C-alpha positions as CSV (number, residue, x, y, z in Angstrom):
1,M,16.5,-12.8,38.3
2,M,15.6,-11.6,34.9
3,R,14.3,-14.6,34.2
4,V,12.1,-14.9,37.0
5,Y,10.5,-11.6,36.3
6,I,9.4,-13.0,32.2
7,I,8.8,-16.6,33.6
8,M,6.4,-14.2,36.3
9,I,5.0,-12.3,33.2
10,L,4.5,-15.2,30.7
11,Q,2.6,-17.1,33.3
12,L,0.3,-14.0,34.5
13,I,-0.2,-14.1,30.5
14,I,-1.2,-17.9,30.8
15,W,-3.6,-17.5,34.0
16,S,-4.9,-14.2,32.1
17,A,-5.7,-16.2,28.9
18,F,-7.2,-19.1,31.4
19,T,-9.6,-17.1,32.9
20,L,-10.4,-15.2,29.2
21,V,-11.2,-19.5,28.3
22,E,-12.8,-19.8,31.4
23,W,-15.3,-16.8,30.5
24,L,-15.9,-17.5,27.0
25,S,-16.9,-21.4,28.5
26,K,-19.4,-20.3,31.3
27,H,-21.3,-22.5,30.4
28,D,-19.7,-26.4,30.6
29,Q,-19.8,-28.6,33.8
30,L,-17.1,-27.9,36.6
31,L,-15.4,-31.2,35.6
32,Y,-14.3,-29.6,32.3
33,K,-13.1,-26.3,34.1
34,V,-10.9,-28.7,36.4
35,I,-9.4,-30.0,33.9
36,M,-8.7,-27.0,31.5
37,F,-7.4,-25.4,34.9
38,F,-4.6,-28.2,34.9
39,V,-4.2,-28.1,31.7
40,F,-3.1,-24.3,31.8
41,F,-1.2,-25.3,34.7
42,Y,0.9,-27.8,33.3
43,L,1.6,-25.1,30.3
44,A,2.7,-22.6,33.2
45,F,4.5,-25.4,34.8
46,V,6.7,-26.6,31.5
47,L,7.1,-23.0,30.6
48,C,9.2,-22.1,34.1
49,N,10.9,-25.3,34.4
50,R,12.1,-25.0,30.8
51,V,13.8,-22.0,31.9
52,T,15.0,-22.8,35.4
53,Q,15.6,-26.2,35.3
54,S,14.7,-26.4,38.8
55,T,11.7,-28.5,40.1
56,A,11.5,-26.7,43.1
57,K,11.9,-23.7,42.0
58,T,9.5,-24.2,39.4
59,L,6.9,-25.0,41.3
60,F,6.8,-22.3,43.8
61,I,7.3,-19.7,40.9
62,T,4.1,-20.9,39.2
63,S,2.2,-20.9,42.9
64,L,3.5,-17.6,43.6
65,S,2.5,-16.1,39.8
66,L,-1.1,-18.5,40.7
67,T,-1.5,-16.5,44.1
68,I,-0.5,-13.0,43.0
69,Y,-3.2,-13.4,39.6
70,T,-5.8,-14.9,41.7
71,S,-5.1,-12.3,44.3
72,I,-5.5,-9.4,41.8
73,H,-8.6,-11.3,39.9
74,Y,-11.1,-11.1,43.1
75,T,-10.2,-7.6,44.1
76,L,-10.9,-6.2,41.0
77,A,-13.8,-8.3,41.3
78,L,-14.7,-7.4,44.4
79,L,-14.3,-3.5,43.1
80,T,-15.8,-3.8,40.4
81,H,-19.6,-5.1,41.6
């Protein structure tokens, strides 16, 4: 259980780094942003798979962390605007 908690924290850091890089490249084309998203998703996926050694758990944890981060990100965006 502690491993999942550590992975979630590390993945939230990865998603935060993605948001920072996306903000820094706000003038890039959409295609490059999509490619960048998949690079960060792959990084989060590989990190989780290294620890859990299970593809099903990895996919679930990575999807969950992305969902949590996205909901927090858009909730804060709505509150600040």
